[in-house]
C-alpha positions, -999 to +999 in steps of 0.1 A: +000+000+001+028+025+010+046+017-023+015+022-043+010+057-027+046+067-033+041+057-070+009+077-075+026+107-059+056+104-082+033+099-112+014+130-102+046+150-099+057+142-134+022+147-148+022+183-132+057+190-147+046+179-180+015+201-180+035+231-168+060+226-197+032+227-221+024+263-213+062+272-207+079+295-233+115+301-240+132+335-234+133+358-262+167+377-269+173+405-245+161+440-252+183+470-248+164+479-216+170+444-203+207+447-211+209+480-192+192+464-162+214+434-162+246+456-162+233+476-134+223+443-114+257+427-119+275+459-110+256+460-078+267+424-069+304+430-079+304+456-051+291+432-025+315+411-004+313+375+002+293+369+034+315+352+061+297+323+078+324+307+100+309+319+133+274+322+123+243+305+139+226+278+118+198+304+108+224+330+100+246+307+079+216+295+058+208+330+045+246+341+041+251+308+019+221+318-003+235+353-007+269+340-018+253+316-041+230+343-055+262+365-063+278+339-083+248+332-103+240+369-112+276+373-125+279+341-144+242+332-155+214+350-172+194+370-146+164+371-169+157+335-157+164+339-120+133+323-109+147+290-125+179+291-102+177+267-074+187+293-048+155+311-056+131+283-065+141+265-034+134+294-010+111+321-023+093+307-055+065+282-052+063+261-083+041+229-079+033+228-043+001+210-034-011+236-011-017+261-039-046+240-050-070+249-022-057+284-023-066+287-060-101+274-053-105+297-025-096+327-047-118+316-076-147+311-050-146+348-039-172+371-051-145+396-062-125+371-082-136+383-117-133+420-110-104+421-088-080+390-081-083+375-117-065+404-133-041+409-102-026+375-104-017+375-141+021+367-141+049+387-157+075+370-179+103+386-158+125+361-141+110+334-165+084+320-139+073+285-144+033+287-151+012+271-125-001+237-139-038+244-128-038+280-139-013+287-166-018+326-167-003+328-132+025+310-110+021+291-080+041+317-062+017+346-071-014+325-063+002+318-027+007+354-022-028+364-033-042+339-008-023+355+020-036+390+010-071+377+006-071+361+040-057+392+056-083+414+039-111+391+050-099+389+087-090+426+091-120+439+072-101+463+049-084+465+016-049+467+009-053+496-016-067+517+012-031+517+029-008+545+023+025+530+038+038+494+039+069+480+053+079+444+042+106+425+061+123+401+037+105+408+005+118+377-015+124+390-050+096+415-048+065+394-059+044+404-029+052+441-036+042+436-072+009+419-063+000+447-038+007+472-066-015+453-090-043+456-065-040+496-070-020+504-040-008+540-044+013+546-013+049+542-001+064+508+000+095+500+018+113+464+015+140+457+041+162+427+034+198+415+031+218+435+005+219+408-022+181+404-020+176+441-020+194+442-053+173+413-067+141+432-057+153+464-074+160+444-106+127+426-107+106+457-099+123+479-123+120+453-150+082+452-145+080+491-147+075+497-110+090+530-097+120+522-075+134+550-053+171+555-043+174+564-005+179+600-017+148+602-040+126+584-014+129+615+008+107+635-017+077+616-003+067+605-038+049+572-040+071+542-051+092+515-037+125+516-015+146+485-013+172+488+015+194+467+037+209+493+060+194+493+095+204+529+101+186+541+068+153+523+080+157+540+114+158+574+096+129+566+074+107+553+102+117+583+126+092+604+106+057+603+120+036+577+103-003+578+099-008+546+119-044+542+107-030+535+071+002+516+076+010+479+076+040+454+085+043+423+063+067+394+070+058+361+053+082+334+066+109+361+071+109+372+106+105+335+115+137+326+095+158+355+107+184+352+136+169+365+168+193+395+168+179+407+137+143+401+148+149+421+180+164+450+159+135+452+135+104+447+154+106+479+176+105+499+144+070+487+137+055+500+171+034+526+153+020+503+126-016+496+125-020+464+104+001+432+105+004+401+082+028+376+094+032+339+086+057+316+102+066+280+107+067+265+142+103+257+142+132+272+122+167+255+128+174+262+165+145+287+171+111+277+185+089+304+166+057+297+187+075+305+218+092+337+203+058+351+188+039+344+220+063+365+238+062+392+212+024+393+212+025+396+251+045+429+247+018+444+222-014+449+241-023+475+216-030+450+190-058+426+185-042+395+173-057+366+151-037+335+150-043+301+136-026+271+121-029+271+082-050+240+076-035+230+044+001+238+056+006+219+088+032+232+111+027+268+097+007+295+112-011+330+103-005+358+128-026+388+117-030+419+137-049+451+137-045+480+163-073+483+188-096+514+186-086+529+219-048+529+212 
């Protein structure tokens, strides 16, 4: 019986990959604009040092190894297909995962599927993403992010495009930021991440036509995206008063994969934020995340927390929050 189940799973996996390849398209020759962005992208990575991992904790070492691997690939491979690289597909791009099936079903069952989500989850060719086998105009990753946002809006009883300020910690390659702008977000968006991933986010977002700020141009107050990795710069940005009724903090499996030292340096910065979308796994390397977030929630009496295990993703949880009216 066990062998039969394994054989069925293996057959299904091969079938899913086969169907995805039917919709897959080869890369076209690079345009002049793409060549320019690639030169800028590679120049940024050439200026980054190799991350030293000798005395790092298990959680620190993992992400430093990813950064070092990403640098090698950017310099020696075609960045236009970065979503096919193992360092990306293995950490921040969902391809064939079974948990996307119920998420797609949920999205299609919403009353606003046709006039809102259907258009927002159309995939871009940037990065050469693998089409999702059950919905070829999107990717598993984009559908996964759409599900998070839809659940957030449902629970917090608000729409993401009504916000004017978002801080995302650990923004992957910029897909969540892209989706939120697809949903007509018009405000300021800041992504804080490791230097290598900040460069990746800038490359992706510029490639799809999103306005990306430098640290200096961000000070003008114009809408757009800022990708940074300097803690002091983040402190300066967030030292300005934020209209808390319209601000949000996002961290999908990022805070829960960061070393404790990094978590403790970031979370105090979001004390004035009003909305929270956090997802986390119960355990990451040496860190018990359930204990960590229980302790953090206990310090935030000003926030009404909603937490539950993700039914179709065992050992993973949603932690959503909304500031209480009297605070």
